[in-house]
C-alpha positions as CSV (number, residue, x, y, z in Angstrom):
1,M,46.1,43.0,-28.4
2,R,44.8,39.5,-28.9
3,P,46.2,38.2,-25.6
4,Y,44.3,40.9,-23.8
5,V,41.0,40.0,-25.5
6,L,41.6,36.3,-24.8
7,L,42.4,37.1,-21.1
8,L,39.4,39.4,-20.8
9,T,37.1,36.7,-22.3
10,L,38.4,34.1,-19.8
11,V,38.0,36.4,-16.8
12,L,34.4,37.4,-17.8
13,S,33.4,33.8,-18.4
14,G,34.7,33.0,-15.0
15,F,32.4,35.6,-13.4
16,A,29.4,34.3,-15.4
17,V,30.1,30.8,-14.2
18,A,30.5,32.1,-10.6
19,Q,27.1,33.7,-10.8
20,L,25.2,30.6,-11.8
21,P,25.3,28.8,-8.4
22,E,23.5,31.7,-6.6
23,S,20.6,31.6,-9.0
24,E,20.5,27.8,-8.9
25,S,20.6,27.9,-5.1
26,E,17.5,30.1,-5.1
27,N,15.8,27.6,-7.5
28,T,16.9,24.6,-5.4
29,T,15.5,26.2,-2.2
30,Q,12.2,26.7,-4.0
31,D,12.3,23.2,-5.3
32,Q,13.1,21.8,-1.8
33,A,10.1,23.8,-0.4
34,Q,7.8,22.4,-3.1
35,K,9.1,18.8,-2.5
36,N,8.5,19.2,1.2
37,E,4.9,20.4,0.6
38,L,4.3,17.5,-1.8
39,S,5.7,14.9,0.5
40,Q,3.5,16.2,3.4
41,L,0.4,16.0,1.1
42,L,1.3,12.6,-0.1
43,G,1.9,11.4,3.5
44,Q,-1.6,12.6,4.4
45,K,-3.1,10.9,1.4
46,K,-1.3,7.6,2.1
47,A,-2.5,7.7,5.7
48,D,-6.1,7.6,4.6
49,K,-5.8,4.4,2.7
50,P,-6.3,1.1,4.5
51,E,-3.4,-1.4,4.6
52,V,-3.1,-3.8,1.7
53,N,-3.2,-6.9,3.9
54,Q,-4.7,-7.0,7.3
55,V,-5.4,-9.8,9.8
56,N,-7.9,-9.2,12.7
57,V,-7.7,-11.7,15.6
58,I,-10.9,-12.0,17.7
59,I,-10.5,-14.1,20.8
60,K,-13.7,-15.6,22.3
61,K,-14.3,-18.0,25.1
62,N,-14.3,-21.2,23.1
63,Q,-12.6,-20.2,19.9
64,I,-10.2,-17.8,18.1
65,V,-11.4,-16.2,14.9
66,E,-8.9,-14.7,12.4
67,E,-10.3,-12.5,9.7
68,Y,-8.0,-12.0,6.6
69,R,-8.7,-8.8,4.6
70,H,-7.1,-7.5,1.4
71,K,-7.6,-3.8,0.7
72,G,-10.4,-3.7,3.3
73,E,-12.4,-6.6,1.7
74,L,-13.0,-9.8,3.8
75,I,-11.3,-12.6,2.0
76,M,-11.2,-15.6,4.4
77,V,-12.1,-16.4,8.0
78,K,-10.1,-19.0,10.0
79,V,-11.8,-20.4,13.1
80,I,-9.6,-22.2,15.7
81,P,-11.9,-23.9,18.2
82,A,-10.7,-24.7,21.8
83,E,-11.0,-28.4,21.0
84,G,-10.7,-29.7,17.5
85,V,-9.1,-28.9,14.2
86,P,-9.1,-25.4,12.7
87,Y,-11.5,-24.8,9.8
88,Y,-12.0,-22.0,7.2
89,L,-15.0,-20.0,6.1
90,D,-15.1,-18.4,2.7
91,P,-17.4,-15.3,2.8
92,Q,-17.2,-15.0,-1.0
93,A,-18.4,-18.5,-1.6
94,R,-22.0,-17.3,-1.7
95,N,-21.3,-15.3,-4.9
96,K,-19.6,-18.3,-6.5
97,R,-22.5,-20.7,-6.2
98,T,-24.5,-21.2,-9.4
99,G,-26.0,-24.1,-11.2
100,A,-29.1,-26.4,-11.1
101,H,-29.3,-26.7,-7.3
102,S,-28.3,-23.1,-6.5
103,D,-31.6,-22.6,-4.6
104,L,-30.7,-25.4,-2.2
105,I,-27.1,-24.2,-1.9
106,N,-28.0,-20.6,-1.4
107,S,-30.5,-21.4,1.4
108,G,-28.3,-19.9,4.0
109,V,-26.1,-22.8,5.0
110,E,-22.4,-21.9,5.0
111,P,-20.0,-24.5,3.9
112,V,-17.0,-25.3,6.1
113,F,-13.6,-26.0,4.5
114,W,-11.3,-28.4,6.3
115,V,-7.6,-29.0,5.6
116,I,-7.2,-32.6,4.5
117,K,-3.5,-32.7,3.8
118,R,-0.7,-30.2,4.0
119,F,2.3,-30.5,1.6
């Protein structure tokens, strides 16, 4: 009688294991549907954000202006004149100027930065 009980136990356990993939397949299809919805929502959310680094090139008659932005904020401006050496403007320099002569420095004159030596 023991061999029959053992055989019956093995057969029934095989049916139980065979039934698991169907219930798991239903769960996996639901999981896949949820993942697809989440990926679509994340794709829409990512599309709204500006690029991390961005360079805008403005071509004028006598010069080319390159605006460098990081997360939408203007970091640096490079001006390439038709004749002469390129120079840089720092739009954030106005916030950095402090000290005894800050009134004179903050009068509206923008400093120009030149490249002296490249390494």
